[in-house]
C-alpha positions as CSV (number, residue, x, y, z in Angstrom):
1,M,118.8,-110.9,142.0
2,K,120.8,-109.9,139.0
3,S,119.6,-106.8,137.2
4,R,118.5,-107.4,133.7
5,T,119.5,-105.2,130.8
6,P,116.5,-103.2,129.7
7,I,115.3,-104.2,126.3
8,I,115.1,-101.3,123.8
9,P,112.4,-101.5,121.2
10,K,113.4,-101.5,117.6
11,Y,111.8,-98.2,116.8
12,A,113.6,-96.5,119.7
13,L,116.9,-98.0,118.6
14,R,116.4,-96.7,115.1
15,R,115.7,-93.2,116.4
16,R,118.9,-93.3,118.4
17,I,121.0,-94.5,115.4
18,T,119.4,-91.9,113.2
19,A,120.1,-89.1,115.7
20,K,123.7,-90.2,116.0
21,R,124.1,-90.2,112.2
22,E,122.7,-86.7,111.9
23,K,124.9,-85.4,114.7
24,R,127.9,-87.0,113.0
25,S,126.9,-85.5,109.7
26,E,126.7,-82.0,111.2
27,Q,130.1,-82.4,112.8
28,L,131.6,-83.4,109.5
29,K,130.0,-80.4,107.7
30,S,131.4,-78.0,110.2
31,Y,134.8,-79.6,110.1
32,K,134.9,-79.4,106.3
33,K,133.8,-75.8,106.5
34,D,136.7,-75.0,108.9
35,V,139.2,-76.8,106.7
36,V,138.1,-75.0,103.6
37,I,138.3,-71.6,105.3
38,T,141.8,-72.5,106.6
39,R,143.0,-73.6,103.2
40,Q,141.6,-70.6,101.5
41,D,144.1,-68.5,103.3
42,H,146.9,-70.1,101.2
43,L,145.0,-69.9,97.9
44,P,145.0,-67.1,95.3
45,A,142.1,-64.6,95.6
46,F,140.2,-65.8,92.5
47,M,140.1,-69.4,93.8
48,T,138.4,-68.6,97.1
49,E,134.7,-68.0,97.7
50,H,135.4,-64.7,99.5
51,S,137.5,-63.3,96.8
52,S,139.2,-60.0,97.6
53,R,139.6,-59.1,94.0
54,M,137.9,-55.8,93.3
55,T,135.3,-55.6,90.6
56,Y,135.5,-53.4,87.6
57,V,133.5,-50.7,89.4
58,K,135.8,-50.6,92.4
59,Q,139.0,-50.9,90.3
60,M,138.2,-47.7,88.4
61,M,136.6,-45.7,91.1
62,F,139.9,-43.9,92.0
63,M,142.8,-42.9,89.8
64,P,146.3,-41.5,90.6
65,G,145.8,-37.8,91.1
66,D,142.5,-38.0,93.1
67,I,142.3,-36.3,96.5
68,V,140.8,-38.6,99.1
69,Q,140.0,-38.5,102.8
70,V,140.6,-41.5,105.1
71,I,137.4,-42.7,106.8
72,K,138.8,-45.8,108.4
73,P,139.2,-45.6,112.2
74,G,142.9,-45.4,113.1
75,P,145.8,-43.1,113.3
76,D,145.2,-41.8,109.8
77,F,141.5,-41.1,110.3
78,G,140.5,-37.8,108.7
79,K,143.7,-37.3,106.7
80,I,143.4,-35.7,103.3
81,S,146.0,-36.7,100.7
82,R,146.6,-37.6,97.1
83,V,146.4,-41.0,95.4
84,Y,149.6,-41.9,93.7
85,D,149.0,-45.6,92.8
86,T,146.2,-48.1,92.5
87,N,146.1,-51.9,92.6
88,R,142.9,-53.9,91.8
89,N,143.7,-56.6,94.3
90,I,145.2,-54.6,97.2
91,G,143.7,-51.2,97.1
92,I,145.1,-47.7,96.6
93,A,148.3,-46.0,97.7
94,V,147.8,-42.6,99.3
95,E,150.7,-40.2,100.2
96,S,151.6,-40.2,103.9
97,V,148.8,-42.7,104.7
98,G,148.9,-46.4,105.5
99,E,151.0,-48.8,107.4
100,E,154.8,-48.4,107.0
101,K,156.6,-51.2,105.1
102,T,160.2,-51.8,104.2
103,T,161.5,-53.3,101.0
104,I,164.8,-53.6,99.1
105,L,165.2,-51.5,96.0
106,P,168.0,-51.8,93.4
107,K,170.1,-48.8,93.0
108,S,168.5,-47.9,89.6
109,H,165.2,-47.5,91.4
110,W,166.4,-45.3,94.3
111,R,164.4,-42.2,95.1
112,E,165.8,-38.7,95.4
113,G,167.9,-38.5,98.5
114,Q,167.9,-42.2,99.1
115,S,171.3,-43.6,100.3
116,K,170.4,-47.2,101.4
117,Y,169.0,-50.2,99.7
118,A,166.2,-50.6,102.3
119,Y,163.3,-48.3,101.4
120,T,160.4,-47.5,103.8
121,F,157.1,-46.6,102.3
122,K,153.4,-46.4,103.2
123,G,151.3,-49.4,102.3
124,F,148.1,-49.7,100.4
125,I,144.6,-49.1,101.9
126,G,141.2,-50.5,100.9
127,H,139.0,-48.8,98.3
128,D,136.2,-48.6,101.0
129,D,138.5,-46.9,103.5
130,V,138.5,-43.5,101.7
131,R,136.1,-41.1,100.2
132,L,136.7,-38.7,97.3
133,I,137.3,-35.0,97.9
134,T,136.4,-32.9,94.8
135,T,135.5,-29.4,93.8
136,V,132.0,-28.6,92.6
137,Q,130.1,-25.4,91.8
138,D,127.7,-24.0,94.4
139,D,124.3,-23.4,92.8
140,K,123.6,-20.5,95.1
141,T,126.8,-18.5,95.0
142,G,128.3,-19.9,91.8
143,S,131.7,-20.3,93.5
144,M,133.7,-23.5,93.6
145,V,133.6,-25.4,96.9
146,K,135.3,-28.6,98.1
147,V,132.9,-31.5,99.0
148,A,133.4,-35.0,100.2
149,V,131.7,-37.7,98.1
150,K,130.7,-40.7,100.2
151,S,130.1,-43.1,97.3
152,L,130.5,-43.0,93.5
153,K,128.8,-44.7,90.6
154,L,130.1,-45.4,87.2
155,G,128.0,-44.6,84.1
156,E,128.3,-44.8,80.3
157,E,131.6,-45.3,78.4
158,Y,133.4,-42.6,76.5
159,Y,136.8,-42.0,74.9
160,D,139.1,-39.9,77.1
161,D,141.6,-38.1,74.9
162,R,143.9,-37.5,77.9
163,Y,144.2,-41.2,78.8
164,K,144.0,-42.3,75.2
165,R,141.5,-45.1,76.0
166,R,137.8,-45.8,76.7
167,M,136.7,-45.0,80.2
168,R,133.4,-44.8,82.2
169,R,132.1,-41.5,83.5
170,R,131.7,-41.4,87.3
171,Y,128.8,-39.8,89.1
172,V,127.8,-39.2,92.7
173,E,125.6,-42.1,93.8
174,N,121.9,-41.3,94.0
175,A,122.7,-38.0,92.2
176,E,123.5,-38.9,88.7
177,D,123.2,-35.3,87.5
178,I,126.5,-34.5,89.3
179,A,129.5,-35.8,87.3
180,I,132.9,-36.1,88.9
181,P,135.7,-35.7,86.3
182,W,138.7,-37.9,86.3
183,P,142.0,-36.3,87.4
184,D,144.6,-35.4,84.8
185,P,147.0,-38.3,84.0
186,V,150.2,-38.5,85.9
187,D,153.2,-37.3,83.8
188,E,155.2,-40.2,82.4
189,V,158.8,-40.5,83.3
190,T,160.8,-39.3,80.3
191,E,164.3,-39.2,81.8
192,G,166.3,-41.6,83.9
193,A,168.7,-44.5,83.8
194,L,165.9,-47.0,82.6
195,V,164.3,-44.7,80.0
196,T,165.3,-44.9,76.4
197,P,165.0,-41.6,74.5
198,Y,162.2,-41.3,72.0
199,D,164.5,-40.6,69.0
200,I,166.7,-43.7,69.7
201,A,163.6,-46.0,70.3
202,R,162.1,-44.9,67.0
203,E,165.3,-45.1,65.0
204,R,165.2,-47.8,62.4
205,T,168.4,-49.7,61.8
206,F,167.2,-52.6,59.6
207,F,165.8,-52.4,56.1
208,V,164.5,-55.3,54.0
209,T,166.5,-55.4,50.8
210,D,165.4,-58.9,49.5
211,A,162.2,-60.9,50.0
212,T,164.2,-64.1,50.5
213,I,166.1,-62.6,53.5
214,P,164.2,-63.1,56.8
215,P,163.5,-60.0,58.8
216,V,165.2,-61.6,61.9
217,P,168.7,-63.0,61.3
218,P,168.8,-66.7,62.0
219,I,171.6,-66.3,64.5
220,A,169.3,-64.1,66.6
221,L,166.3,-66.6,66.7
222,D,167.7,-68.5,69.7
223,S,167.8,-65.3,71.8
224,L,164.2,-64.4,70.9
225,R,162.5,-67.8,71.5
226,N,163.1,-71.1,73.3
227,K,164.8,-73.4,70.9
228,W,164.1,-76.4,73.2
229,S,160.3,-75.7,73.1
230,R,158.2,-78.8,72.2
231,K,155.9,-76.6,70.1
232,L,158.8,-76.0,67.7
233,K,159.4,-79.7,67.1
234,P,157.7,-80.7,63.8
235,D,157.7,-84.5,64.6
236,L,158.0,-86.8,67.6
237,T,161.1,-88.8,68.1
238,E,161.1,-92.6,68.4
239,D,161.6,-92.4,72.1
240,E,158.7,-90.0,72.5
241,I,156.4,-92.3,70.4
242,A,157.5,-95.3,72.5
243,R,156.7,-93.4,75.8
244,L,153.3,-92.1,74.5
245,T,152.2,-95.5,73.0
246,P,150.5,-97.6,75.7
247,P,151.5,-101.3,75.9
248,K,149.2,-104.0,74.4
249,M,147.5,-105.9,77.1
250,P,147.1,-109.7,76.7
251,L,143.6,-110.9,75.8
252,T,141.7,-113.4,77.9
253,D,140.2,-116.6,76.3
254,A,136.7,-115.2,76.6
255,K,137.8,-112.0,74.8
256,K,139.5,-114.0,72.1
257,A,136.3,-116.1,71.6
258,Y,134.2,-112.9,71.4
259,L,136.4,-111.2,68.9
260,A,136.4,-114.4,66.8
261,E,132.6,-114.6,66.8
262,V,132.4,-110.9,65.8
263,E,134.8,-111.5,62.9
264,M,132.8,-114.5,61.8
265,L,129.6,-112.5,61.8
266,R,131.2,-109.7,59.8
267,Q,132.5,-112.2,57.2
268,Q,129.0,-113.7,56.9
269,R,127.4,-110.3,56.4
270,Q,130.0,-109.5,53.8
271,A,129.4,-112.7,52.0
272,L,125.7,-112.0,51.8
273,E,126.4,-108.5,50.4
274,D,128.7,-109.9,47.8
275,S,126.3,-112.7,46.7
276,G,123.3,-110.4,46.5
277,E,121.3,-112.4,49.1
278,A,121.3,-109.4,51.5
279,E,119.4,-107.3,48.9
280,K,116.8,-110.1,48.4
281,I,116.3,-110.4,52.2
282,R,115.7,-106.6,52.4
283,E,113.1,-106.8,49.6
284,K,111.3,-109.7,51.2
285,T,111.3,-107.9,54.5
286,A,109.9,-104.7,52.9
287,E,107.1,-106.7,51.2
288,L,106.2,-108.4,54.4
289,L,106.0,-105.1,56.3
290,Q,103.8,-103.6,53.6
291,K,101.4,-106.5,53.8
292,R,101.1,-106.3,57.6
293,I,100.6,-102.6,57.6
294,A,97.9,-102.8,54.9
295,A,96.1,-105.6,56.8
296,F,96.3,-103.5,60.0
297,Q,94.8,-100.4,58.3
298,K,92.0,-102.5,56.8
299,S,91.1,-104.0,60.1
300,K,91.2,-100.6,61.8
301,I,88.9,-99.1,59.2
302,A,86.5,-102.0,59.4
303,T,86.4,-101.6,63.2
304,E,85.6,-97.9,63.0
305,F,82.8,-98.4,60.4
306,S,81.2,-101.2,62.5
307,A,81.3,-99.0,65.6
């Protein structure tokens, strides 16, 4: 005898189909998640969900001149050195700490003793990979001692006359009575091949002698701005207008009949307005509505009294 194919009830078949759909949906979700994570590796930090951009608190937690200790496990663990640069997206640069990297520097940027264009330097490390080393006063002895601060917290704003800008005070986290001062600003470079002396930079060589003479010579405008910029064009050319104007599409018979009917109704309404018939129709409509409203109110009052 030939074996018969078992008959599957409809409810069991529905369950199987539903289970397959749910499984397929879960697979698609996991696939999309993997694709998004893979694509995020090639996107800027601010466009990804797991953005590596540091917040305002982390950005300003360390400044050049701070003494920090490396707490990240590795060959530099425990080293104490000075911060000489900060970057809100990458981290901080600490002297003699970090992975060695090589870059090409132009001759005008060569360091003292450098003889080759290839320059090797220590890379940046994360904000969370270091802790601050500072000096505080001991309450018992009154002497100044060095301590390591595990975490910091920013407080109220104030104007720092050394940095010439508004900053936020920083405190030891969970001990807001202990304030940690910011380091002194790093001295600006005042001499070098790329530095213009202050006296020359402040020297004025142009004086306005007539209100009709523009402050910038017309011959110098092309070197200060893009003369081909579209924003400087007062009007559009004929070619640009032709490109920006969409072509007129041909109308169908139904569309033509509809537009003709709309135009006919508009002309009828205009004729009624011009002849005064429209105003008469409005007055008759208003009188009819007043009568109906009055009749409805009378019937409602009579019903209430009878009840």
